[in-house]
N, C-alpha and C positions, 0 to 999 in steps of 0.2 A: 366772331367778326365784330370789329369796332363800329361804332356809329358816330356820326357827326352831330355836333350841337346845332341848333336851329340857325344860329348866326353863320356858321361855316357853311352849312347847306345852302342858305340863301346867297351867300357870297359866290359859291361854286355855281349855282343856278344862274346868277347874274353874268358871270364870266362866260358860261356856255352860251347863253342867249346872245350876248354881245358878239361872240365869235360866229354864231349862226347868222346874225344880221350882216356882219362883215362879209361872210362867205357869199351870201345872197347878192350883196352889192358888187362883190368882185365878179360874180357870174354875169351880172347885168353889164358891168363895164367891159368885160371880155366880149360880150355879145355886141356892144356898141362899137368896139374896136374892129371886130370882124365885119360889121356893116360898113365902116369907113373904108376898110381895105377892099370890100366888094365894090363900093362906089368908085374908088380909085381905079380898080381894074376895068370897070365899065366905061371909064373915061379914057382908057387906053394906056394907063400907067402900068409899069411892071412892079407888082407888089413885092417881089423878092428884092428888087433894088431899093424900094421904099423901106423895107425892113432893115436892109444893110445901112442905108443913110441914117435911120433912127439909131441904130446901134453905134454908128460912128459919132453921131452928135453927143452921145452919152460919155464919150471918152475924152480924156484930157489931151491937149495938143502933144505933149511929150509921148503919151501912149500911142497916139496915131502915128507919129514919126517913127517910133520904134517898130511898130507893126508893119509899116510900109517898107522900112529897111529890111526887115526879116523876110517879108514877102518877095522883095526884089532879089535878095540873096538866094532864097529857095528856088525861085523861078530860074535864075541863072544856073544854079546847080543842076537842074534837070532839063535845061535847054528850052525853056518856053519864055 
């Protein structure tokens, strides 16, 4: 089995610790987002629709237009 020199071991330890900190921050942010969705729901908003709006806002206008056209086409094809 090979061993790492001290410099490489310290570098690896640093990387792992950074990832662990970021994972913790990510978990905290996910919890905060969940809290905001709960707040929105308690105010009477539909969280499923809020998630859809957020998803739509991330897309470029041409992507939205293409998606809408395909959705219309598929709806017409199945009669809804």
